[in-house]
C-alpha positions in Angstrom: 4.5 32.0 -13.4 7.2 29.6 -12.2 10.3 29.7 -14.4 10.9 26.3 -15.9 14.5 25.3 -15.4 14.7 21.5 -15.9 17.0 19.2 -14.0 19.6 16.9 -15.3 17.5 13.7 -16.0 20.0 11.6 -14.2 19.2 13.5 -10.9 15.4 13.3 -11.0 13.3 11.1 -8.7 9.8 9.9 -9.5 7.0 9.8 -6.9 6.7 6.0 -7.4 9.0 3.5 -9.0 7.0 0.5 -10.3 8.9 -2.6 -9.1 8.9 -5.4 -11.7 11.5 -8.1 -11.4 13.9 -9.2 -14.2 12.2 -11.2 -16.9 8.7 -9.7 -16.5 8.5 -8.5 -20.1 9.5 -12.0 -21.4 6.8 -13.5 -19.1 4.2 -11.1 -20.4 5.1 -11.9 -24.0 5.3 -15.6 -23.4 1.8 -15.8 -21.7 0.4 -13.6 -24.6 1.8 -15.9 -27.3 0.8 -19.2 -25.6 -2.7 -17.9 -24.7 -2.0 -18.3 -21.0 -2.9 -14.8 -19.8 -6.0 -15.9 -18.1 -5.7 -19.6 -17.4 -2.6 -21.7 -16.7 -0.6 -23.3 -13.9 1.0 -20.2 -12.4 -1.7 -19.3 -10.0 -1.6 -22.6 -8.1 2.2 -22.6 -8.2 2.3 -19.0 -6.9 -0.1 -19.9 -4.1 2.1 -22.9 -3.1 5.3 -20.8 -3.1 3.7 -17.9 -1.2 2.4 -20.3 1.5 6.1 -21.5 1.9 7.3 -17.9 2.0 4.8 -16.8 4.6 4.7 -20.2 6.5 0.9 -20.1 6.5 -1.3 -23.1 5.5 -3.5 -21.5 2.8 -3.1 -18.8 0.2 -5.9 -17.6 -2.2 -4.9 -15.3 -5.0 -7.3 -12.7 -6.4 -7.2 -9.9 -9.0 -6.9 -6.9 -6.6 -6.0 -6.1 -3.0 -9.5 -4.8 -2.3 -10.9 -8.0 -3.8 -8.7 -9.9 -1.3 -10.3 -8.0 1.6 -13.8 -8.7 0.2 -12.9 -12.4 0.1 -11.5 -12.3 3.6 -14.6 -10.8 5.1 -17.0 -13.1 3.3 -14.8 -16.1 4.4 -14.9 -15.3 8.1 -18.8 -15.6 8.1 -19.2 -12.8 10.6 -22.6 -11.9 12.0 -24.5 -9.6 9.7 -24.4 -5.9 10.8 -21.7 -6.5 13.3 -18.9 -4.0 14.0 -15.4 -4.1 12.6 -12.7 -1.9 14.1 -10.5 0.0 11.7 -7.7 2.6 12.2 -9.3 6.0 11.6 -6.3 6.9 9.4 -6.2 4.3 6.6 -6.9 3.6 3.0 -10.6 4.3 3.0 -11.6 1.7 0.5 -11.1 -1.0 3.2 -13.8 0.2 5.6 -16.0 1.0 2.6 -15.8 -2.7 1.5 -16.9 -3.7 4.9 -19.8 -1.2 4.8 -20.9 -2.4 1.4 -21.0 -6.0 2.7 -23.4 -4.9 5.5 -20.9 -4.5 8.4 -20.5 -1.4 10.6 -17.0 0.2 10.5 -15.9 1.6 13.8 -12.8 3.8 13.8 -10.2 3.9 16.5 -7.4 6.4 17.1 -3.9 6.0 15.8 -0.4 6.6 17.2 0.8 10.1 16.3 4.2 8.9 15.1 3.7 5.7 13.3 0.0 6.4 12.3 -0.7 2.8 13.2 -3.5 1.8 15.6 -2.1 -0.1 18.7 -3.8 -2.4 21.1 -4.9 0.4 23.5 -6.6 2.3 20.7 -8.4 -0.8 19.6 -9.5 -1.9 23.1 -11.2 1.5 23.7 -13.6 0.8 20.8 -14.5 -2.8 21.5 -18.2 -3.4 22.2 -20.4 -6.5 22.5 -21.1 -6.0 18.8 -17.5 -6.2 17.7 -16.8 -9.2 15.5 -13.4 -8.3 14.0 -10.5 -6.0 14.0 -8.4 -4.9 11.0 -4.8 -4.3 12.2 -2.9 -2.2 9.6 0.9 -2.2 9.1 1.0 1.3 7.5 3.8 2.4 5.1 5.7 -0.8 5.8 6.0 -0.3 9.5 4.4 -3.1 11.6 2.0 -2.2 14.4 2.3 -4.0 17.7 0.6 -7.0 16.3 1.7 -9.3 19.1 -0.3 -7.2 21.7 -3.2 -6.9 19.3 -3.3 -10.6 18.7 -3.4 -11.2 22.4 -6.2 -8.7 22.9 -8.4 -10.2 20.2 -7.8 -13.7 21.3 -8.8 -12.9 24.9 -12.0 -11.1 23.6 -12.8 -13.9 21.1 -12.7 -11.4 18.2 -11.5 -12.2 14.7 -8.2 -10.5 13.7 -7.4 -9.5 10.1 -4.1 -7.9 9.1 -3.8 -5.3 6.3 -0.5 -6.1 4.8 -0.9 -4.0 1.6 2.3 -2.1 2.7 3.9 -5.0 4.5 4.7 -8.0 2.3 8.0 -9.3 3.7 7.8 -7.6 7.0 9.0 -9.9 9.8 8.2 -9.4 13.5 10.4 -11.6 15.7 11.1 -13.7 12.7 7.4 -14.3 11.9 5.8 -12.8 8.7 3.3 -10.0 9.0 -0.1 -11.3 8.1 0.4 -14.6 9.9 -0.6 -13.5 13.4 -4.3 -13.1 12.8 -7.0 -15.2 11.3 -6.4 -13.7 7.8 -3.6 -11.7 6.3 -4.6 -9.5 3.4 -2.0 -8.6 0.7 -2.0 -6.2 -2.2 0.2 -6.5 -5.3 -0.9 -3.2 -6.9 1.6 -1.4 -9.1 2.5 1.1 -6.3 3.4 -1.6 -3.8 6.7 -3.4 -3.2 5.6 -6.6 -4.9 3.4 -5.7 -7.9 1.9 -8.5 -9.9 0.1 -6.4 -12.5 -2.5 -5.7 -9.9 -3.4 -8.7 -7.8 -3.8 -9.6 -4.2 -4.0 -12.5 -1.9 -5.2 -13.7 1.5 -3.3 -16.0 3.9 -5.5 -18.2 6.0 -4.7 -20.3 9.1 -8.0 -21.9 9.9 -9.1 -24.9 7.7 -12.9 -24.0 8.0 -12.2 -20.4 6.9 -10.1 -21.7 4.0 -12.9 -24.0 2.9 -15.3 -21.1 2.7 -12.7 -19.0 0.9 -12.2 -21.7 -1.7 -15.9 -22.0 -2.3 -16.4 -18.3 -2.6 -13.5 -17.9 -5.0 -14.7 -20.7 -7.2 -17.8 -18.6 -7.9 -15.8 -15.4 -8.4 -15.6 -13.4 -11.5 -12.9 -14.0 -14.1 -10.9 -11.3 -15.7 -11.1 -10.9 -19.5 -8.1 -11.7 -21.6 -8.2 -8.2 -23.1 -8.1 -6.6 -19.6 -5.3 -8.8 -18.4 -3.2 -8.0 -21.6 -3.9 -4.3 -21.2 -3.0 -4.3 -17.6 0.2 -6.2 -18.3 1.5 -3.9 -21.0 0.4 -0.7 -19.2 2.2 -1.7 -16.0 5.4 -2.5 -18.0 5.2 0.9 -19.6 4.8 2.5 -16.2 7.8 0.5 -15.0 9.8 2.0 -17.9 8.5 5.5 -17.3 9.4 5.4 -13.6 13.1 4.6 -14.2 14.7 7.8 -12.9 16.4 8.8 -16.2 13.4 8.0 -18.4 11.2 9.8 -15.9 13.5 12.8 -16.2 13.1 12.9 -19.9 9.4 12.2 -20.1 7.0 12.8 -17.2 9.2 15.3 -15.3 9.1 18.1 -17.9 5.3 17.7 -18.1 5.0 18.0 -14.3 7.2 21.1 -14.3 5.0 22.7 -17.0 1.9 21.9 -15.0 3.6 23.4 -11.9 4.4 26.6 -13.9 0.8 26.8 -15.1 -0.7 26.2 -11.7 -2.4 23.0 -12.9 -3.0 19.8 -10.9 0.1 17.5 -10.8 -1.5 14.3 -12.1 -2.6 13.1 -8.7 -4.8 10.1 -8.2 -8.2 10.4 -6.6 -8.2 10.3 -2.8 -10.8 10.5 0.0 -14.4 11.1 -1.1 -13.5 11.2 -4.8 -11.8 7.8 -4.5 -14.8 6.3 -2.7 -17.3 7.7 -5.1 -15.5 6.0 -8.0 -15.2 2.7 -6.1 -18.9 2.6 -5.0 -20.0 2.6 -8.6 -17.4 0.0 -9.7 -17.2 -2.4 -6.8 -15.5 -5.4 -8.3 -16.4 -8.0 -5.6 -14.3 -11.2 -5.7 -12.3 -11.6 -8.9 -9.9 -14.4 -9.6 -6.2 -14.0 -10.1 -5.1 -14.4 -13.7 -2.3 -16.8 -14.7 -0.1 -13.9 -15.8 -0.4 -12.3 -12.4 0.6 -15.6 -10.8 3.6 -15.9 -13.2 4.8 -12.4 -12.3 4.3 -13.2 -8.6 6.6 -16.2 -8.9 9.4 -13.9 -10.2 8.7 -11.4 -7.5 9.1 -13.9 -4.7 12.7 -14.5 -5.8 13.6 -10.8 -5.3 11.3 -9.4 -2.7 13.6 -9.7 0.4 16.5 -8.1 -1.5 14.2 -5.3 -2.7 12.9 -4.6 0.8 16.5 -4.5 2.2 17.5 -2.0 -0.5 14.5 0.2 0.4 15.5 -0.1 4.1 19.1 1.0 3.4 17.9 4.0 1.4 15.5 5.0 4.1 18.1 4.8 6.8 20.4 7.0 4.7 17.7 9.6 4.1 16.8 9.7 7.8 20.4 10.0 8.7 21.0 12.9 6.3 17.9 14.7 7.3 18.6 14.6 11.0 16.3 16.6 13.3 14.5 19.3 11.4 12.0 21.4 13.3 8.4 21.0 12.1 9.2 17.9 10.0 8.1 14.4 11.1 10.1 11.5 9.8 9.3 7.7 9.9 10.5 5.9 12.9 13.7 4.0 12.2 13.1 0.3 13.1 14.8 -2.8 11.9 11.6 -4.4 10.7 10.3 -1.3 8.8 10.5 -1.9 5.0 9.5 1.6 3.9 7.1 0.7 1.1 6.5 4.4 1.4 8.7 7.0 3.2 6.1 9.5 4.6 7.2 13.0 5.7 4.8 14.8 8.0 4.6 18.5 7.6 2.1 21.2 8.7 -0.9 21.2 6.4 -0.4 24.8 5.3 3.2 24.0 4.3 2.7 20.7 2.4 2.2 22.2 -1.1 5.1 24.6 -0.6 7.5 21.7 0.3 6.1 19.6 -2.6 6.6 22.3 -5.1 10.1 23.1 -3.8 11.0 19.4 -4.2 9.6 19.3 -7.7 11.6 22.3 -8.8 14.7 20.4 -7.7 13.9 17.2 -9.6 12.0 15.3 -6.9 8.4 14.4 -7.4 6.7 13.7 -4.0 3.3 12.1 -3.7 0.3 13.2 -1.6 -0.6 10.1 0.5 -3.6 7.9 -0.5 -4.4 7.5 3.2 -7.3 9.4 4.6 -8.7 10.6 7.9 -12.0 8.6 7.7 -13.6 10.9 10.2 -13.7 13.6 7.5 -15.2 11.4 4.8 -18.8 11.7 3.8 -19.1 7.9 3.4 -18.5 7.4 7.2 -20.3 10.4 8.7 -23.0 8.1 10.0 -20.4 5.8 11.7 -19.4 8.3 14.4 -15.7 8.1 13.4 -13.1 9.0 16.0 -11.3 12.2 15.5 -7.9 11.4 13.8 -6.1 14.1 15.8 -2.7 12.8 14.9 -3.5 12.6 11.2 -5.2 16.0 11.2 -2.2 17.9 12.6 0.0 17.1 9.7 -0.1 16.3 6.0 1.9 13.5 4.6 4.2 13.6 1.5 5.6 10.3 0.4 9.1 10.0 -1.0 10.3 7.1 -3.1 13.3 5.3 -1.5 13.2 2.1 -3.6 16.5 0.5 -4.5 16.4 2.0 -8.0 17.1 5.4 -6.4 20.9 5.8 -6.0 22.7 6.9 -2.9 23.6 10.2 -4.6 19.9 10.9 -5.3 19.0 10.1 -1.7 21.6 12.6 -0.5 20.2 15.1 -3.1 16.7 14.7 -1.6 18.0 15.4 1.9 19.8 18.5 0.7 16.7 19.9 -1.0 14.5 19.3 2.1 17.1 20.9 4.4 17.4 23.8 2.1 13.6 24.3 2.1 13.6 24.1 5.9 16.5 26.6 6.2 18.6 24.1 8.0 22.3 23.8 7.0 23.8 20.4 6.2 
């Protein structure tokens, strides 16, 4: 059994740091007291401010990122049964949403370094039945959306952008999510702009926007109790993911689980995730007033937050250098590092993760999946995600709440594991 030797709580790093902006608790309490958790003016104001931030004509807020994608597909009015191209390495709920709506997911290969699908990967999968492409900006690194937009425009195919990891990414000064017909955003607690859950779509075309407005008007409404519960639980998670609080609370539990050989409180992924989603498909659910109010606060801070994550990521990459057998994110100026994925051989992933945890660093197994391996898509003839299969990804938190000394500590621990001197 692993000997438990706990770290100084000031040196620990959680797998995720929930990013809530200053004033979030007061907003939560105010909406609770005034009875404006569900209804109020904040959703419309957030939509207006977000349109200005993105420079896109129409924004529609919803309760979840997956609900945003549901709304996006319904709004495009695509031919029933038509094909939609997805990267084979992605968050698998997205193609499942398409499948549940009666479309056929088609999976293209991905770049082995960025794990994004590029124009050449997408073009190889286009058929006469292709009606749309979902271009994904994975982990906060944009794909070559300019080339993809040109390709889809020439082929008269609808283009959606998955910006769940890319809120605030700019490509040549233009916001990610504004190149295609619809940009899809997620404000889940693990993202860079959490709004107590929540999501949105940005729409350029007026006719698509009219359909989205009509569909959303008939969408489900969240209960006051569920909104309140989500608000307080997210705030508690924010508190527990402050590094010092994490070191005094969750970290000892994780070390105990590691010593006992128990699972490390991982969320469901792959087939397990899809099984749970299939039985609880939310459809289109409206954004709550409280979510909009938090979103307004987030918009004041998101660019500074992204810049802080970018600085930490650059420092970590610099400190790690070139370690054999370890794949690091590509350092690009427009990468915002919502997650910092480290690629390692599959048979070494758990060893690296456990080594990190013993030294105070809780790394996360990625939620992204090789869809060619999932039961839900066996009938779709998914492309072999060779690049994704060759390595497993561990995600390291580089959010601004992590100090420079902690970033350097992460690098030292990884170099020690790899047997590479500093």
